[in-house]
FIVEXMAR-409049 format. One record per residue (C-alpha): residue number from 1; x, y, z. Coordinates in steps of 0.02 Angstrom, whole numbers, plus 50000, padded with zeros to 5 digits. Example, Ala and Ser with C-alpha at 12.3 -4.5 7.8 and 13.67 -1.06 7.14 Angstrom:
<node num="1" xx="50615" yy="49775" zz="50390"/>
<node num="2" xx="50684" yy="49947" zz="50357"/>
This chain:
<node num="1" xx="50000" yy="50000" zz="50000"/>
<node num="2" xx="50055" yy="50176" zz="49961"/>
<node num="3" xx="49996" yy="50325" zz="50063"/>
<node num="4" xx="49932" yy="50475" zz="49965"/>
<node num="5" xx="49898" yy="50638" zz="50057"/>
<node num="6" xx="49798" yy="50768" zz="49961"/>
<node num="7" xx="49802" yy="50951" zz="50013"/>
<node num="8" xx="49710" yy="51093" zz="49927"/>
<node num="9" xx="49809" yy="51251" zz="49890"/>
<node num="10" xx="49788" yy="51405" zz="49999"/>
<node num="11" xx="49667" yy="51546" zz="49959"/>
<node num="12" xx="49681" yy="51662" zz="49809"/>
<node num="13" xx="49596" yy="51826" zz="49770"/>
<node num="14" xx="49478" yy="51734" zz="49653"/>
<node num="15" xx="49432" yy="51611" zz="49793"/>
<node num="16" xx="49390" yy="51759" zz="49903"/>
<node num="17" xx="49268" yy="51832" zz="49775"/>
<node num="18" xx="49198" yy="51666" zz="49715"/>
<node num="19" xx="49270" yy="51660" zz="49539"/>
<node num="20" xx="49299" yy="51494" zz="49453"/>
<node num="21" xx="49487" yy="51473" zz="49426"/>
<node num="22" xx="49510" yy="51310" zz="49332"/>
<node num="23" xx="49672" yy="51318" zz="49233"/>
<node num="24" xx="49687" yy="51507" zz="49252"/>
<node num="25" xx="49851" yy="51529" zz="49344"/>
<node num="26" xx="49802" yy="51636" zz="49493"/>
<node num="27" xx="49933" yy="51648" zz="49632"/>
<node num="28" xx="49900" yy="51643" zz="49818"/>
<node num="29" xx="49834" yy="51807" zz="49886"/>
<node num="30" xx="49933" yy="51895" zz="50023"/>
<node num="31" xx="49804" yy="51834" zz="50148"/>
<node num="32" xx="49813" yy="51659" zz="50074"/>
<node num="33" xx="50003" yy="51657" zz="50084"/>
<node num="34" xx="49996" yy="51712" zz="50266"/>
<node num="35" xx="49868" yy="51577" zz="50303"/>
<node num="36" xx="49973" yy="51439" zz="50225"/>
<node num="37" xx="50126" yy="51499" zz="50321"/>
<node num="38" xx="50026" yy="51466" zz="50480"/>
<node num="39" xx="49989" yy="51285" zz="50431"/>
<node num="40" xx="50093" yy="51141" zz="50498"/>
<node num="41" xx="50089" yy="50971" zz="50415"/>
<node num="42" xx="50107" yy="50819" zz="50527"/>
<node num="43" xx="50293" yy="50779" zz="50542"/>
<node num="44" xx="50284" yy="50608" zz="50453"/>
<node num="45" xx="50218" yy="50695" zz="50296"/>
<node num="46" xx="50379" yy="50794" zz="50277"/>
<node num="47" xx="50473" yy="50634" zz="50234"/>
<node num="48" xx="50351" yy="50592" zz="50094"/>
<node num="49" xx="50383" yy="50634" zz="49912"/>
<node num="50" xx="50303" yy="50804" zz="49876"/>
<node num="51" xx="50213" yy="50839" zz="49713"/>
<node num="52" xx="50110" yy="50989" zz="49660"/>
<node num="53" xx="49999" yy="51044" zz="49520"/>
<node num="54" xx="50100" yy="51160" zz="49407"/>
<node num="55" xx="49978" yy="51303" zz="49441"/>
<node num="56" xx="50060" yy="51438" zz="49548"/>
<node num="57" xx="49935" yy="51428" zz="49691"/>
<node num="58" xx="49970" yy="51242" zz="49720"/>
<node num="59" xx="50156" yy="51252" zz="49685"/>
<node num="60" xx="50182" yy="51394" zz="49809"/>
<node num="61" xx="50076" yy="51308" zz="49942"/>
<node num="62" xx="50184" yy="51152" zz="49926"/>
<node num="63" xx="50346" yy="51252" zz="49935"/>
<node num="64" xx="50289" yy="51339" zz="50094"/>
<node num="65" xx="50229" yy="51179" zz="50178"/>
<node num="66" xx="50373" yy="51065" zz="50128"/>
<node num="67" xx="50511" yy="51195" zz="50136"/>
<node num="68" xx="50571" yy="51140" zz="49965"/>
<node num="69" xx="50517" yy="51141" zz="49784"/>
<node num="70" xx="50397" yy="51000" zz="49742"/>
<node num="71" xx="50398" yy="50895" zz="49584"/>
<node num="72" xx="50264" yy="50960" zz="49465"/>
<node num="73" xx="50127" yy="50849" zz="49397"/>
<node num="74" xx="50007" yy="50917" zz="49264"/>
<node num="75" xx="49883" yy="50775" zz="49291"/>
<node num="76" xx="49835" yy="50848" zz="49460"/>
<node num="77" xx="49797" yy="51023" zz="49392"/>
<node num="78" xx="49622" yy="51089" zz="49425"/>
<node num="79" xx="49476" yy="51043" zz="49312"/>
<node num="80" xx="49477" yy="51152" zz="49156"/>
<node num="81" xx="49323" yy="51262" zz="49155"/>
<node num="82" xx="49347" yy="51323" zz="48976"/>
<node num="83" xx="49252" yy="51482" zz="48934"/>
<node num="84" xx="49182" yy="51493" zz="49111"/>
<node num="85" xx="49347" yy="51527" zz="49198"/>
<node num="86" xx="49340" yy="51693" zz="49289"/>
<node num="87" xx="49150" yy="51683" zz="49308"/>
<node num="88" xx="49053" yy="51656" zz="49469"/>
<node num="89" xx="48929" yy="51514" zz="49484"/>
<node num="90" xx="48797" yy="51642" zz="49530"/>
<node num="91" xx="48823" yy="51734" zz="49364"/>
<node num="92" xx="48826" yy="51571" zz="49265"/>
<node num="93" xx="48663" yy="51515" zz="49345"/>
<node num="94" xx="48582" yy="51683" zz="49306"/>
<node num="95" xx="48644" yy="51681" zz="49126"/>
<node num="96" xx="48603" yy="51500" zz="49081"/>
<node num="97" xx="48451" yy="51470" zz="49193"/>
<node num="98" xx="48374" yy="51297" zz="49170"/>
<node num="99" xx="48516" yy="51240" zz="49056"/>
<node num="100" xx="48639" yy="51269" zz="49199"/>
<node num="101" xx="48525" yy="51175" zz="49320"/>
<node num="102" xx="48520" yy="51028" zz="49199"/>
<node num="103" xx="48709" yy="51034" zz="49175"/>
<node num="104" xx="48743" yy="51036" zz="49363"/>
<node num="105" xx="48624" yy="50888" zz="49383"/>
<node num="106" xx="48738" yy="50781" zz="49273"/>
<node num="107" xx="48860" yy="50746" zz="49415"/>
<node num="108" xx="49018" yy="50670" zz="49342"/>
<node num="109" xx="48964" yy="50726" zz="49168"/>
<node num="110" xx="48943" yy="50911" zz="49209"/>
<node num="111" xx="49044" yy="51011" zz="49083"/>
<node num="112" xx="49083" yy="51195" zz="49062"/>
<node num="113" xx="49083" yy="51262" zz="48884"/>
<node num="114" xx="49251" yy="51212" zz="48811"/>
<node num="115" xx="49306" yy="51129" zz="48974"/>
<node num="116" xx="49326" yy="50961" zz="49057"/>
<node num="117" xx="49200" yy="50856" zz="49152"/>
<node num="118" xx="49235" yy="50783" zz="49324"/>
<node num="119" xx="49237" yy="50614" zz="49236"/>
<node num="120" xx="49381" yy="50678" zz="49128"/>
<node num="121" xx="49473" yy="50731" zz="49286"/>
<node num="122" xx="49443" yy="50559" zz="49363"/>
<node num="123" xx="49523" yy="50477" zz="49211"/>
<node num="124" xx="49681" yy="50583" zz="49216"/>
<node num="125" xx="49707" yy="50568" zz="49404"/>
<node num="126" xx="49675" yy="50380" zz="49398"/>
<node num="127" xx="49823" yy="50366" zz="49281"/>
<node num="128" xx="49926" yy="50470" zz="49403"/>
<node num="129" xx="49873" yy="50358" zz="49548"/>
<node num="130" xx="49922" yy="50201" zz="49451"/>
<node num="131" xx="50095" yy="50275" zz="49418"/>
<node num="132" xx="50118" yy="50323" zz="49601"/>
<node num="133" xx="50064" yy="50149" zz="49657"/>
<node num="134" xx="50198" yy="50069" zz="49547"/>
<node num="135" xx="50330" yy="50176" zz="49630"/>
<node num="136" xx="50269" yy="50128" zz="49805"/>
<node num="137" xx="50322" yy="50298" zz="49867"/>
<node num="138" xx="50217" yy="50385" zz="50001"/>
<node num="139" xx="50166" yy="50552" zz="49927"/>
<node num="140" xx="50094" yy="50721" zz="49974"/>
<node num="141" xx="50008" yy="50803" zz="49826"/>
<node num="142" xx="49956" yy="50986" zz="49835"/>
<node num="143" xx="49814" yy="51009" zz="49714"/>
<node num="144" xx="49640" yy="51081" zz="49695"/>
<node num="145" xx="49462" yy="51060" zz="49756"/>
<node num="146" xx="49402" yy="50983" zz="49593"/>
<node num="147" xx="49542" yy="50855" zz="49595"/>
<node num="148" xx="49512" yy="50807" zz="49777"/>
<node num="149" xx="49326" yy="50788" zz="49741"/>
<node num="150" xx="49370" yy="50676" zz="49593"/>
<node num="151" xx="49484" yy="50572" zz="49705"/>
<node num="152" xx="49340" yy="50555" zz="49829"/>
<node num="153" xx="49227" yy="50498" zz="49686"/>
<node num="154" xx="49352" yy="50366" zz="49631"/>
<node num="155" xx="49382" yy="50307" zz="49810"/>
<node num="156" xx="49200" yy="50291" zz="49859"/>
<node num="157" xx="49100" yy="50268" zz="49699"/>
<node num="158" xx="49014" yy="50437" zz="49724"/>
<node num="159" xx="48937" yy="50497" zz="49560"/>
<node num="160" xx="48940" yy="50680" zz="49614"/>
<node num="161" xx="48752" yy="50680" zz="49627"/>
<node num="162" xx="48684" yy="50732" zz="49796"/>
<node num="163" xx="48791" yy="50758" zz="49949"/>
<node num="164" xx="48969" yy="50692" zz="49949"/>
<node num="165" xx="49002" yy="50539" zz="50057"/>
<node num="166" xx="49119" yy="50640" zz="50169"/>
<node num="167" xx="49115" yy="50822" zz="50225"/>
<node num="168" xx="49289" yy="50882" zz="50176"/>
<node num="169" xx="49369" yy="51033" zz="50257"/>
<node num="170" xx="49468" yy="51121" zz="50120"/>
<node num="171" xx="49597" yy="51183" zz="50245"/>
<node num="172" xx="49643" yy="51008" zz="50303"/>
<node num="173" xx="49740" yy="50862" zz="50228"/>
<node num="174" xx="49651" yy="50706" zz="50165"/>
<node num="175" xx="49733" yy="50534" zz="50168"/>
<node num="176" xx="49703" yy="50394" zz="50045"/>
<node num="177" xx="49790" yy="50231" zz="50009"/>
<node num="178" xx="49837" yy="50165" zz="49838"/>
<node num="179" xx="49833" yy="49979" zz="49808"/>
<node num="180" xx="49966" yy="49898" zz="49699"/>
<node num="181" xx="49838" yy="49906" zz="49557"/>
<node num="182" xx="49823" yy="50095" zz="49579"/>
<node num="183" xx="49649" yy="50084" zz="49656"/>
<node num="184" xx="49622" yy="50226" zz="49779"/>
<node num="185" xx="49537" yy="50200" zz="49946"/>
<node num="186" xx="49490" yy="50323" zz="50082"/>
<node num="187" xx="49596" yy="50320" zz="50240"/>
<node num="188" xx="49569" yy="50476" zz="50345"/>
<node num="189" xx="49491" yy="50643" zz="50305"/>
<node num="190" xx="49510" yy="50816" zz="50383"/>
<node num="191" xx="49684" yy="50797" zz="50457"/>
<node num="192" xx="49716" yy="50967" zz="50537"/>
<node num="193" xx="49848" yy="51082" zz="50463"/>
<node num="194" xx="49823" yy="51226" zz="50583"/>
<node num="195" xx="49924" yy="51215" zz="50746"/>
């Protein structure tokens, strides 16, 4: 078994105002940077291999937490929201009305115009998990909300319809295990980062 710890990046200005970021490369805000500097990962995690999404907000979060530059992994970048990046969900719902309601009701098959679906994200992170399992190297991956939700879907069979099977705190770490076949399983959620 391989341990995989997933951590979401710290806050950005777009997080603070509710804009969808996706692949748009928004850095940590000053407040977000200060918040991450106050986090402390459990000591055993520091010996793990550290990987981050190549997006600045995840990369910088990993550098602050690990005290070193992480390896970068494009397969754990946030879900691509296509033409909707920079929008708020409130504005999208007002603009598209019933069509947006129908789209959001598709769960894993929700898709922004010109973007990815959560099912697409599941496929790319499953390949990443399989590669990590072959290495048998305990890993901390600093990533994004959409990626962690996709990992939860893969680990539990959740179809992203209705409430998720676990209430995840986005300012905590979430532990999974990877079988030798790359299958992901839940281990422990909401591991505190704040002292």
